[in-house]
N, C-alpha and C positions, 0 to 999 in steps of 0.2 A: 249983547259981547256973554257968550254962552263959556264958562270956565270949565276946567277941564286941570281936575285935581291928579295928582299922580304921586300914588305914596309909596314909595321902597324900602324895602330892609334886606337885611344879609348879614344877622346875625354871625362874629365871628366863628363863634360857633359850631355853625353851619358850613356846607362845602361852600365858594365864591360862585356867584353869579355873575354877569354880565348885562347888569341892573342898569350900568350910566351907558351903554349902546345900546341900551332896548328905550333906555330914554331919549337921548340923541333920535333919534331913528322916528320917533314920535313929532321929536320941536320939526325937525327937519322938513317930515310928510306936512305937515299942518302949514309951517311955514309956505311951502308950494303951492299949495293946494287953492280951488280955486273960492271956496268958500273964507279964508283966512283972516280977516279983517273978522271975521265970526267967532271965533273961538281966542280964549286967552286960558295957554298953558300954566299951572302953576306947580312944579316939582315941591316935594317935600321927604329929604330923606331920615334915613337911620330911623324911621317910625317907630315910636314908642304906644303903647295903648293911650296914655293921656295926648301925644302928640296929636295921635289920630282923631278923637275926639274933637280935639282945640279947633286942629283946619277944618273939619267940616265945618262947624259952627263960625270961624272967622272968615271963611271965603264961601260958603255958599253955592258948591258945586250943582252944575246938573249932569258933570259927568265923572267918577272916579274911579281910576286906574290904577290898582293893585298890583305889584311886582315885585314878586320873592319867594320863601318857599311856604308849601302847604304841608298838613300833616293830617290830612286826610278825617275824618270823624273828630281827631282833639282838640281842630281848630289849626287858626294861618299862626304861620312864626314870624313878630314882632321884633321890638327890641327892648331888654332893659336898661338899665341906667352903666349898665359895665359894659353896652354891646352884647349881650349873648345871647340867645333864644329865648322870646316867653312865650306860652300858646295863649292867643286869648280865644276862646272857646266858641263855637259856631251859636250856641243860642246868645252868648252878651255881643258878637254883632250882629244878630240878626237884632236885637233888642237898641243899637245903638240906631243902626239903621232905618228902624220905627221911629226917632224920632223926628226923622228928615222924610217923612212919607210924605210922597205930594210934588218933595223939590229936587230931590235927586231924582234923573229919569233913568239914568244908564248907571251899570254896575259892572266891572268888567274885571275880574281877580286868574291876574294871568300869573297863577300858582299850583305845582302840583298838587292833584287830589282835593283841589277845591270844590268840587260840584257840590259837597255836603253842603258848603257856607253858602252857596251859590241856590242853593233848592230853600235855602231858609230865609235868605237877604230876599228872595222873590215874594216871599210874602207881602213886602211894604214894599218894594221897588219894582218897578215896570217891564223891564230889562234887565240881567243880569244874564254873563259869561260866563262860565266856569271853567276847568279842566279835568275830564273821568279817569285821571289816570297822572301818570310821571309825562312830562312836556319838559323838554330838552331846550337849552338855551337859544340854539337855532331856532327851534320851529317858532320858541317862545319869542322871537325877536321880528322871524317873518310875520309872526299872528299878528305882534301890534301895529308893525309897518302895513299890512293888506287892512285892519282894522281902520286905523284912522284915515289914510289915503280917502277909503271910500265912504267915509264919515264927511273927510274934508270937499269933496266932489258932492255934495248934497245927497246924499244916498242915504238909507233908511237904518236901522242899528241893526235888523236883519240881512239886508244886505252886506253892509260892511262886515259883522259876519262872515256870511259867506267868501267876500275876500279876502279874509283872514284866515280863512280855510286852504284859500285855493293858493293865498303866498305860498304857505306851508308846500304842499302839492307841488308848485311851478321848482323849488327848488331841491323837489324828490328828497325831503325827508316824511319817514314813514310816519306822520304823527298827525295826517290834518281829518281825521277820526277824533281826540283828543278833545280841543274845545267842544263845546255845548250849550248851547243858550235855550231862554228860557226868556219870552217877550208876549206881551197882551197887547201887543199893537198892531200884532198884524191885520186886526179888523177896522184900524182905524186911519184916517189920512194921515201922509207923510209930514204935514206940517205942522198937525198936534202932536202927533211920537217925538219928534226932535225938538219942537218948541223954536226951532231956525226961521228966517225969517228966507224962506226956499222959494222957488216957484213948484207949483201943486206937478208930484209924480202921479203917474199909474199906483192905484190903490194895492199891496203886497198883499199874498197870502201867505202862513208857513210852508214851507218847504223841508221836507226831512231829507236828506241828502241818503243816497243810495248807494250803492257799491255794488262792483259783478258778485253775481254770491258765489262761494267757496263750497264746493264737496265737502263735507264736516267730516273727516276721516286724517288720521295721524294728526301728528303737530302741524300746529297753526304758523304758517310761513311769516318772516321776520316782518314782511311787509306788510300781512295782512288786516285790513281794517275789524278783522272780528274777533282778535285777541283782546279778552277781558283784563285787564290787570287786576289783579287783587290785593291791595295796600294790605299792609308797608311791606309784603313778602318781596318787589322788585327792588324795590329800595333797599331794603335788610343786604342781599342778594349782590345788587350794583356795588354797595359800598363796599360790601366782605371781599369780593373777588378783587379787588384791588390792593388788601393788606398783604403783608408778606409773609407765606408758607400759610395761605385760605384753606382753606379747610371748609367746603358748605355741603349740609344734606338735606338733600329735598326728597322728599318722603309722601306719597296720597297712594289712594288708589286707583286701576288704572283708568286709562282716560281722563284725568281731571287736569291735565297741561303740565304734566313734568318736565317734559320731556321738550313743549313751548320754550317754558319757563328757563331750562337749562340754558336751552339755546341762545337767548336772550341775555342770559348773565355770559356768556362764552365773547356774543357779539360786542357785547359792553365792554370784554377784554379788551378786544380786538381795537376796537377803539380809539385807547389808550395804550396803543404800542406794545401786547401781549401775543406770541404768535397762538394757535387754539387746533385743540382737539379735540376730536365727540366720538367715542369707544361706544358702541352700543354690542353689547356682549353677545345677546343674540347671533349674532353674525359668527359667533366663534364656533368651529364646525367640532362634533361629536366629541373627532379624535385627540382635539387638545383639550377636552373636562374630564380626562380620566387619570392627566397625570400633570403633577406640580410642574415640572421642565419643561416637562410640552406647552402649558400653558401659558407660562411666565414668558417662553421666546416669541408666543403668539402674539403676546401681550407684548413686548418691546416690538416687533418685528412692524407692529400695526400701526403701533407711533411713529416709527420712522418713517413708515409710508406716507400716509398721513402728512408727515412735516416735510415729506420728498426730500428723504434723507436716502441712500443706499442702507442694503440692510448688511450690516457688519455682526453678526451673529459669530461669525466662526471667529471673528478674528476674539472676540471678547464673551465669549462662551467655553472658556477652555478652562481644565485644570481642574483638581477633586472639590473645591470650596463649592461650597453646595447650593441650587440653584436661585436661592434669596441672595446670595451671596452677590452671584454672578447679575442678578438683575438687576441688583442696586450699584453696579459699577456700569453693568450700560448705561444707566442713566447718569449717573455720576463723571464718567471719565469720556462719556461720546456725545448722548442725548442734550444734556443741558451746557456742555462747553459749546456744541457745533452750533445752535443755534442762537448763541450770546445775547439773548432776549429772557423777558419772562415769560413762561408757558405755563397756559389756563387749558386745564385738562379735566373734562369732560364724562365722567362714565355713567352711562345709562345702563339700565337694565339690571344691575347687579343681578339681580336676583335670580337667574341663571345662575350665579356661581354658587347660592345658598343651597343650591340641591346637590352641590358634589361636595361635604366636608372633607374629604380627603385632599381637596385646595382651599377651600374658603379659610379654615384659620389660617393658612398659612399667607395665603394672599390679603386677606382685607389686618394682617398685624403686622405685614412689609407697609402698608400702606400708612396703618397708624405710625410705623417705626418712622417714616420719611416724614412724619407731619411733625414728629417728636425732634426729629434732628434737623428739620428744619428753621428751629425756635434759636439755634446758635451757628449755623452753617451758612454763610453769605451764598452757596452756589444754590445751596436747598431753597433757601428765602423764595429761591425765584420759580417753583412749581407752586401752584395752586392745582389743586382737588374740587371739583365738582361729583359727588356721589348721589346716584337717582334709585329709588329702587320703592316700590309698592308695598311688600310683604315685612312687618317685625321681622325683629332678627332674630332668630331661634336656634342657630346654631350656636356648640358650646365657645363662646370667646370669655380669653379671660380680660379683666376690663380695664387692664393696662396696655393690653396690646389690639382692644378694639378701635378703629375711624368712628365707632356708632354711637362712642359717647362724647367729642371732642367735637372742637368747631364749631359752626353758625348752625342751628336744626331751622331747615324750613317745610313745617306742614300743611298744603294747600286746602285752604279750606273749598266747600261749595260757593257756588255765585251767591248773595245775597240779592235782597229785592230790586234793588236800585240797579246793580249790575245785571238782572235777568231783562230789566227795563230797557236798561241800554243794547242790550242784543236785539232785542225785539226791534228798536227802531233801527240799528242799523240794517236792519232785513226790510227796512221800509214798510214795517206794518204801521199799525194804528190802529191800537188795542186798548179796551176800557179795564180798568181794573180788574171789573171778574174775570174778562178772560184771561188776564198776566193771571192771577188768583190760581183761576182752575188750570193752568200747564203749568205753576209751579206745584200744584197737590198731584201734579202726576206724578212727574219726575224730580221731583225738586228742586234744588241748582246746580247739577249734576249738568257741567257743559257739553260732555258729547251729546246727551239724551236731548235738553234743549237745541243746539244747533239741526240737529239731525231733523226733529220738529218745526221748529223757524224754519229750514233749509226747505222743506217738501211742501210747507205752506204758502213760504214768498214763492215758490217754483210755481202756484195754481195746484200741485198735487193734488193734495187735501185740504179741506176745513179742521177748524180747530173741533167740534166736537164731533167729526168723521173719526180725526187723530183719537178721541179720548175713548169711542166706543171702539177701534181697533188695538189700540198699543198693547195692550195686557195679552194678545192674541198671537198666534202664530201669522195671521194673515196680513197681522200691523210689520211699520216699519224698521220695531224693537226685532223682530222675531231673535235673528243670528244672534245679536247681542245678549237677550234670553236664553239662548238654547246654550252657549257657551258656559254660560254659571252654571245651570242646571247639572251640565255636564262634569265640572269644576265640583260641584256639591255632591253631586251620586260618588266621587271619587274617594273620599272621607264622611263614613259612616257618623260618626260622633259630629263632625261638623254639621253634616245634613239633619240630624236628632237634635241638633242647638238649634237649628235655624226654621224646624216647623214648629217649636215651642217659642220662637220670638212670634211666629205667624198666626198663633192661634188665638193669642190673645190682643187686646186693645193698649194694653198699659206696656212700661218699658220692662224688659223682663232680665235679670239677672243670671247670665251662661257658663259664669265664670270668665277669667282673664284673659286666657287663652284662643278658647270661641270667641269672645265678643271681640279681641283684636284680629286674628284669620277673619272674622267675618267682617270685622270695617277695613282692611288689609285690601278686601276683594271688593270692597266698595259698595256690599249688599246691606249695609247698618249705616245705624250713626248712634253716637254712644247721646245717652242720658245719666251722667251720673258714673254712675259704677254698672248701669244697665244699657240694655239696646232697645230700639225697634227699626224695623222695614223703614229703609232708607225715605223711599215713597209709596206712594198709591201704585204706579205700575209694578215695583215689585211684591208688593202685597197681593195686589190681584193676580199675578203671572204664577207667582210660585205656589199662591197658597191654592189656586184652579191645578197647577201641575203633578203638585205634590200632593192631595187630597187633604188640605187643610180646609175648614171650615169654621 
């Protein structure tokens, strides 16, 4: 009889999960499986750090299944004596499982962002399953059902993992690439792997799940497996967007994934009954960007159109009141009452408005006024704003009239090493640490540059070594991207001079706050305290050559 210990924790100060349903599905699946007599399920609820240790000592399980909340590198969320969240660190968990080395065969961490814990526990347990990003309730339950259906049928841990991922896919939930497995059993026979009395089965070798490759251009589609979450940004956005009068500000250099995150945030709101609108300011014709009145009419008409509502500007844009008052009236008396639900409004590429100071101050002041009004006005609480931009805000805005110093700020970082390795695996590539290091040195953790490289290598169009040779030249795949940056630099002599200073030395350079933040907004440098260095070797080599800096 092999014991499966199910550990559940759902702290009362965190969002409620359907853990009881997950446990019921595991129990029901094993009850009807072929080898049900060989499994015993033990469930422990409201697990604390001391009850976790005691349960492992008392029951000596072969398989440990944790379901609950994860907190990325900070650890797993257990409960304290009051039922509130108590984070247990990754190192502490690894140390605990080290004490059971050789006894526990498999650990399943069915919790958001648990990849860090799976990596650490894998030092002491030969098969560990974790999640590389947030996972929803439905996907977590389906994965558990599929995993234990496979295990109960006498399949290997790796096969059971594949059944779990497939169960998510069969329900058309776009999270089948979220679970990850680390296993040393791929070269052992199945009887030794699971320590079960099963008929001998063919030897399994580890298979990396592959997906249809996607051309890395524009935002990453909602159902794409190639979107890599960067915790805690997604969770922060998903929690913030559902708050009354929400205002989220997403800032990052171009091509770092701002629009993709905005789209997912709006999708999360839609799943919770919100109406959603995504408005890209690059779609505004030049004729609307020279007059505040014309711009706000375009703004109102565009939102009504995306909500499939008739244009009623002629009815509400009347009288001697100013344009901002008319725009507010259009929302207050028409749009908000008409939709009869909360609305999440995503404003993408608002950098376009920065170029027109004659409308920027009034427009952004209007957004701030709406946000302040929503704190006390029930109707305006229905409006949630997501503002997306690349550049620092250099236009003169009164501190009390700016939306850029309120709300929830989200600044997207580059991908870290673990996320880069995950992206490599998604492209079906098996690389050594040395190869991973070479790619990171070339393009750092820049999502777009990474995806271009991996896409072309996975298609067999180029090798890694050849990519390293050609990337910083006009022959390489990045030539258009690099030329665009070069042209932008050449339009600003002061910024060009500052960047040359950065390229000229190997150490971080203090080029002043304005130049540093402008270069960072363009994505050309990364900050080191108050100084900057080139983002990556690709930029150092290409711009060093083109600008004559040695």
